[in-house]
N, C-alpha and C positions, 0 to 999 in steps of 0.2 A: 695312641694308638698302644704303644707298648705294652699299656697295663692292661689294655684288655685282649689283648695276646697272650698274656701270662696268663690271666683270667681264665680266658677258654683254657690255656693247658693243663692249669690246674684241678679242672675239672673234668679232662679227659685221661689225666692220668693217673689221677684219683680212680675212676670209672674202670680204669683197665689195669690196675693193679690190685685191685681189695680182691675181688673173686681169687685171685691167684696167690696171695700170701696165708700163712699159718692163722687160724680163728683169733690168736692173741694177738696179733699186727692190724689186724682187720680193723679194730675200734682206734687204734693210734693214727693209722693211714686217714679215718676218717676224721678225726680230730687236727690232723696236721692239713689237711685239705682244708677247712671250714675256717680253721686261724688263718692261714693263708689266703684265701678269698675274703675273710673280713680284712686284712691287712690291706690288702690291694683297694677295695673300695672303700674304705674308711679312708685311706690317704685321701681320694677325689672327693668323698662328702664332706671333710674336714674343712678341705680347700670350698668348697660350695658354702660354708658354713660363716665361712672368712670372706666372703665376697668375688672370690674368684670360680666364677659358675662354669661346668663343662659341658664341651660340646664335642660330639666328633658324628660323620654324615658319615654310614657306608655307600656304599653305589647300589647297592642293591638289586635289579632286574627290572624288566620290561613291565612285568606286571607290578612287583613292591612300588617301584621307583625307589629314592635315596631312604633309606634308614634313618631316623638322627638317633642317637644316643644322648640327651641331654642330662645332668645334674644340676638344679638349683639349692638355691635353701632348701624347701620342704622336701626334696628327696631325698638330699644330705643327711637330715635328721631322722628320716624314718630309714635309711641304711644304716644309720650307727646302733638305733633301736634294734634292729633284726641281728646284725653281727655281732650285740652282747649278748643276745640271746641265746642265738644259736650257739657261741663261746660256751655259754655256761651250762646250753643243754647237751653239747658234746660232750665235755667233760665227766657231766654227771653221768649222762646214759653209757659212756666208757665203763665207768664201773656199774653201773644197777645191768647192762647187757652181761655180765658176766655168767648169773643166772643162766642165762640163756648159750653157752658158748655150744653145746652140744648141736646145736643147730645152724649149723656151719654157712650153708648156702642160706638160709635165712637172714641172718646176722650180713652177708656178703648184699645181697638186693638191700636190706635193711639201712647199713652204710650209706651204698651209692644212693639211695633216694634223700636220706637225709642233706645230702651234698646237692641232691638238683633242687631241693626243696629252697635251700636257702639261696641258690644260683637261680630260680626262677621267681623270688622274690626280690633280689636285686635286679634283676631285671625287670620287673614290672616300675619299680622305681626309678628305672633311668633312660627305659625305652618310651619314645615318644610315635611312633608310627602303631597305626590300630592293628596288621596282622604281627606284629611283632611283639606289641604288648598282649594280645588274645592268644601268641603261643609262648612266650611266658608264662601267661596265667594259666595253660593247661596244663603247664609242664609241674608248675606247683601245684595243680590240684593231683593230677597222676600222681605223682611223688608223696601228696597227704595224703592220700588215698592207701599206698603200698604200707606207707607208715602206719597207718593205723591198723591196718589187717595184718600185723606180725603174727600175732596169736590166732592164725588161718584157723586152726583145727578147732576153734569154737564155734559153733553154730551163730550164733549172737553176734559174733564180730563179725562175721563175714554178712549178715544182714546187716550192719552198722556201716560197712564199708560201702554196701551196694547204695544205702542211703544216702552215703555222703558223697557220690558221685552221682547218682541222680541231681540230689539237687546241687551241686558244683555245676553241673552239666547246663542245669537251667539258667542260675547266671552268667554262664558263657554264651548261654543263646539271648539274653537278654541285652547284655556288653554288644554281641554284635549286630543285632537290630540296630543300636542306637548307632554304631559305628558305620553299620551300610546305610544308613540314613544320610552322615554327613558324606561319605565316599561321593555316591549319587549326586548330592549336588554340587560336590566341589571339587570332583574328579581327586582326589589327594585322601590318601591316611598319614598325613603328618597330620598331629594334634593341633599343629596352629590353624588347621583348616578348621577345627570344630569353633575356635575365636571365630574366625571368619564368619563360619556361617550364622553361627547366634549373632553377631554383628548387624551379620544385612539381614535378619526376621526381624518380626515382631517380639514381645518381651514372653508375651505367652508360647511363641514356637521356642526359645529358650527353655522355658518351665517343662514344655511337655518334653525335651530333650533332654535336660536335666532328671527329671524324672523316671526316665526309660535308662538312665545309668545307675539312679541310687536305687532301682527295683533291684537290678544285678549286684550291686555293691552292700545293699543289703541284708543279701541271702548269705554273702561270705562274713558278713562282719555278725549277725546276728540281731541283728534287728526284731523283737515280734512284729509280726507274727511269724516271721521270714527266718526262725532262730532253731526250726524243730529237729536238725542236723544236730546242734550240739551237745545237748544232752546225752546221747547215745556215743556219740564220737570220742569226747575226754574219757569216757570210764571204760571204755576198748581198748585205746591206743596205749601203748608201754607211757610211763610217768613223765619223760622226759621229753617227750614227743608230744604230751596233754601240755608241757610248760612250755612249748614254741608255739602250739597248736594256738592258745590262748595268750600268750605273747605277743606273736607279731602276724601269725597267719588271718586270723579275724582282723587285727588290725588295718593290713593291707586293703581291708573295703575301707577304711575310714579314709584313709591316705586315698583312693580311686576318687572318693565324692570329694576331698576337700583339692583334690587337682581339678575337677570338672567344675566345680566354684572358681577357682583361678580362668578357666579358659571360656566357660558359656557366660555371657551376658543374659540376665533374667530377670521377673522381677524377683530379686532375694528376698522381700517382705514376705513376700505368699510362700516360698522354699524354707525363710523362716520358721514361719509357722506351724509350715507339715513338719518339719524336722524336729523342732519344739516338742510337738504334740504324739510325735510315734517314740522318741525319746522316753518321757517322762512315762509312758505306757508301759514301753520296755523296761525302764529302771524299774517300777514299783512292781510290775508282773513279774520281772526274773526272780526280784531277791523274796517274793510273795512265794513262788516256787522253790528257791531255796532251802528254805526252811522248813520244811517239809518233806526234806529229802532225808533217806535211810544209808544211800550211798555217798561215801565223801564225796569221790570224784566226779559225780555227778552233781553234788551239791557244790562245787565250784566251779562246775560248768555253769548252771544258772547264775553263777554271781560274776561270770564273765560276761551274759547277755547283760545282768545288772549295769555294770560297771560302762558296756559300751550306750545304754542311754544316760548314763553319765555324761560320756563324752561327745553326745548326738546333743545334749541338753546345751553344753559349750558352742556348736556347731549352729545348732537354732538360734544362739542368740549372737553367734557374730552376725548372722546372717541377715537377722533385724536390725542387727546397728548399720551394716552397710543400706539395706534399706529406707534408714532412717538418716543414712548421712552422721551418723554417732560415732565417731571414731573409737573412744573409749569404750562402748559395746564391743564393736569390733576385737578392740587389742585384747579383753576382760575374755571373752565368749572363748574366740581362737586361743588364747594363750592358755585359759584354762583347759581347753580338749584337747592340746598338745603334747603340754606338760601329764596330763592326767593318764592318756596315750602312753606315754612313757614310763608314769609311775603304775601302771596297771601291767603293764609288761614286768616291772621287777616283783614287784608282791604278790603278783599271778604267778608267776612260772616259780619264786619261792615255795607258794603254798603247794603247788603239783609235786614238786620235788620231795616235802615232806610227805605226802600223802603217798609218793612211790616208797620214802624209807617206811612209811607204816607199811605198806603191801610187803614188803619183800620181808619184814618181821615178821607178822601179825599174819599174811598169807590170805589177808579177807578187807574187803572196803567197808564192810556193812559196821554203820556206828555203833547200832545198838549191843553187835559184840564184842567189844574193844570197851577199854577204861585201863585208870593205871599207869599210862604207856610213859610217862612224865617221868618215874622212877627209873625204870629200864632205858627210856631215848632220850637223855637231859638237855642234848643239844638240838635235836631235832622238836623237843618239845618249845626249846627258849625260841627257835627260829620260825616255827608255826604261830607263836603266840605275837611275834614280830610283825609278821606278816597279818595275822588276824585284825592287831592294832593298826595297822595302815591302811587293810582294807576298808575299814571301818570307817576309815579319814579323820582320825585321831591323834593331838600332838602326842608328841614333837616327830611327826613320821611323815613321809612324802604324800601319801594322800589326803591330808590336813591340808596342805597348801595350793593342790591342784583344784581342789572342792574350796578352799578359802577363794579364789582368783574367780570362779564361777558363780558362786552367793556373792560376791563383790560387784561383779556384774548383773547378776538379777536386782540386787538393791537400785544399782545406776539408772536401771530401764523404770526404776517405779517414778523417775523423777516428772516424767512427761504425763500428756494428759489426755494420751490419746487411749480410748475405752478398750478398744480389742489388744492395743498392744499392754494394756494393764493387764485385760483377764490372762491373756498369755502369762505375763510374767509372773502374777499372781498362782497360777497354776502350777507352775514351777518351781517357785516356791514353796509351797504347799506339797510338792512332789518329791524334791532334793532333802530335804529333812528327813520326810518318811521312809523314803530309801536308805539313809544312814542308820535309823533308830531299828528298823528291822536288818539291818546288814548284823546290826550291834549283837544283838536277839541273836541271829545265826551262828555267828562264832562264838559267841557266849555258849550256845548250845555244843557246837561242833568241838570247840577246845576243851570243853567243861568236862564232855562225856567222852572225848580220848585220851588225854592225859591226864586229869586229873580222878579221883575214888580209887577203885577196886577194879579191878578186871573182873567182869559179868562174867563171862564166861574161860571155861578153860582152852586153851589153845595147843596146838600141835605141836610145837617146839617153844622153848625158851625165847624170849624176845631181847635182842642187842640192839645196839645201839649201828649206826651206820659208821662205815669208817670214812678216812679221813678224802680220801678219792671223792666221796657225794658232800662232807660238809663245807671243804674248802669250796667248790663252786656257790656252795647257797652262802656261805659269809661273803662271799664275793659280792652277792645280787645286795646283801643287809649291808654293805656299805653304803653301797648308794640307796637304800630307802632311808638309813638315815644322814646320808649326807645330803642328801635335799633336803631333809627338814631340817636341820642347821644351816645349811648354806643357801636357798631359795634363789637369791640373787645372782649367783653364779649361774647358776643352769636358766633364771628367766635371762639373763645376757646373750646367753646359747640361740634363745629362742627371738631374740631381736631381727635374725631376715628371715628366717620363714612366717612371722608376724608383718613385717612390712609388706610381703607380698600380698598379703589380704587388707591392711590399712591404706596401699595406692591404689585398691578400688574406688576409695571414698576421696583421692586426689593426696592423699598426707605421704610422707616419705618416711623414714626412720627414725623410730626412737631413739636416743641418745643412751650408751650404756649407762648405768647408773641414774637416770634419768626416766626410768621405767613409769608407764601406771601404777599405782600402791605399791613402788619401790619402797619408800619407807616402810609401809606396812609390814610388807616381807620381810626387811631387815628386824622387824622389830620380832615376826616370828621366828627368825632364826635366832636373836640373840636369846628372847626367852625358851625358845628350846634347846639351848645349848645350858641354861640357868637350870632348867628340868632335871636333865642329865647329870647334871655336875650336881645338887642337891640330892638324888638319888641314889647319885654314887655313893656320897659322904657319909647318908644312912646307912645306907648297906657295910660299910668300912667300920664306922664305929658301931654297929650292932656284930658286928663279925668280931672286933676285938673287944666288946665288952663282954661276950658269952664265949670266948677263945677258952678260957682255964672251968667253964663250968661243966660238973656231968652232967650227959643224956642220957636221960630214961625214956625208957618207948614202952606204950602199951597198949593195948586193943581201946577202939573207939568205943565210947559209951553205945549201946543198943536201945536205948529209950525204956530198959526194962525187958527187952524182947532180943533174946540169944540166938536169935537165929540167924543165916549165912548173911555177911555182907555186902554179899553182891545185891541181895535180892530186896537191902534197905535203900539202895540208889536209885536215885530218880534215871527213868533211861531218856533217850533222847526224844523218843516220840512223846514221853509225860510231862516232860519241861517244857514242851511248846505248845500242851494243849489247849490252853486256855488260847492261844491265837488262830490254832486251829479250827477250834469251835466257833470265832470272830469269823474266819477266813475262810470257811468251808462253802459258803455261797457263791462263791467267787472262785473255787477250785475245785477241783475231780479226784476225791477221795475215795476210793474202793476199801470198806472194813469186814474186817475177817473176826468175827466174835466167839468165842469158848466159853460158855456159861460159868461162874465161879459158882463154887457150891462149897459150903461149911465154912466155920469160921478158921480151920486155919486149912485152906488147901491144896490140894497134892497138886493140881492143874487149873487150865481157865486162863483167860485173858484175852487180849483185842489184840490185833494188829492192822496198820492202815497201810496203804499202799497208793498213793497221789501220783496222780495221772496229768501231764498235759492238758486243761480245756480245750488249749487253740487247738491242738494236736488232732484231739476227736474232731472236733468241729468242719475243720480246713484242709485235712490230710484222711484220715478212716475214715467219714462218712462219707466223702467224695467217692473215697475207692470201694467203698461197700455198694454203692451204687451202682459202679461202672462193673464191680464183677457180678452184681444183677443183673443185669443189662447182657452182660456175655453168657451168660448162664442161660439166658434164654433159647441159645443157639446150640449148645452142646447135644443136640438132636441130631449135628450135621455128623460130629465122631461117633458115629452107633459102632465100628467094628465089622461094618457088613462091608464084604470087599465089594461087592457088586454097584453099591453105592460111591465109593472111592472112584469106581470106574466109570459111573455117571458124572461124578465132578465134573470128569477130567474131560471127558465126550464133551460135557456142556461148555465149558470153559476153552476148548480149540476153538468150538465153534462160534461161541462170541467173540474168539481172537479174527477170526476170519469172516465174518459177517458185517461186522459193526462196522469195518473202513467204508464197504459197498454201500451201508447204510446211511454213513456221514455223507461220500461221496454225491448219493441219489439226493438228498436232502439238500447241500448244496448246490449241486445243478438245478432243481428243483426252484429255488428260492431265486438262482441269478435268472432263471425263465419267468419268475412272477415277474422282477424288477424290471426287463424288459418290456411287458407288455403295461 
């Protein structure tokens, strides 16, 4: 109870203090509050991962009943991810927000919202009471909305915020319906009532209940076709908020799905196939759209959708394992999903922090206008490169380990004779390598266009590297990215207890640390990764020593006999992926603007491509267009004529007075006829 009281005290104290302190101290108070909340909650989380689950019951009220706070191994794992991402985001944001010091009120609201977003996420992972859970979810949604619209003077930012808010509340509505369904039957808001309810019904009732929860959580997580808020929210938000949003806020949807899988007894095989199918589509569609983006943060947003698809493939695989009674499949599927949840929070937050450095130096996110940043921003370039390699699933970094586990699970699933299972596994084995290959194409384009070559446009001011205040949290993230790649066994041991919650659904217990499935392979991965890094370091050292005393000569790059401007000789981001765009164009929605090129040495001319999400056009834009058309049929009612408005009022009042009498007359008539 003392920890919970201290937790609440820190939140209230920070909220009361931030508006009154000097603008320089607002960020410091925010960072201190985030670190204190992380310290308090991590103590409980570490205990849960060690086997000491936390439980405290609030007395509640006559309406709510007792409100349980429970932290098991699954909650503890997500709490640690949330805390680390928020700490790095807070320290990065402390320096990032210095550019907005003149907006004192906005910074106060931003700092309070950042603390509330962390508190809301921690509450979601800890509260196992429907009303309390939805309250924490609402706090998280509203505080995220305020964080996104920090630059509210821009029309597009407000539009994005409203879009986020509407879709967040559709998500809350679906979750509320599912909770109401359980509460009506069980007369309880405790999450344990969900388990009792699903056990008392048929498996199909369990599937229906899970799908209701799944749809709500899928909107927050960003599964296709519920992803349309993500590509707008990330470019609008400050970069440290984008890092937190992609790193943990969308992952709370994954937590919700996993929590409901532990509570709801259903047809896991059917649920697994559904999740697997949606996840493969999500991963492929997300990366296909990422490749054709020109805005760096929008490109990264679509990659968040892609990685949610990869996590979903692991979850679907684990559910199929439960349905088939295959404990190895359960372990590898959920292990890959949980580890990739951690991995994505690391390399994606690092990528967004790097994008923030680029934005504050170049004042644009348009990839086509940038180039040659590697020479002016060597640290940001190096960090962005490592994160790009990690997100592509290449060794010796963390993304390879989690994808290796999912691949291992998929190949293990090929050993059965079930044709439906084989079809699903083969489809996933086709989709996952396709996702990885397209991701490499995308980040080759993004990194090469941004950091290599020469500047393509003149920028308003000289580029400069980010300061230590931004780089230190980025290097802290880098340590974990490399650490998981080199020592995967340590992190898999941490996952042993969360995974045991799922293997117990098959009647199996814990895996002993050091004797985990694929443990030998993971040890080999770490050893070979370390050997690779040592070899690369040795080669670099030898090269540096061999060339230390040699003179360096600099000359202009050979222009193939054409001495025109160097920036015009380079590939643009669009031209780099032109072949891919031609192949993928039937599946995507790409608007083109062409200006005819004339003469041998043209002065102007060119082509622009503007990608758009086809699912958004079909599922949102087209229905809204039909709705607007329907309502436009009634615009004649709003004609500006005062006499008509008075008539509307008279008609309305008349109906209010007459309708009850008519209703009573009809009711008495029915009673009279029944007597006859």
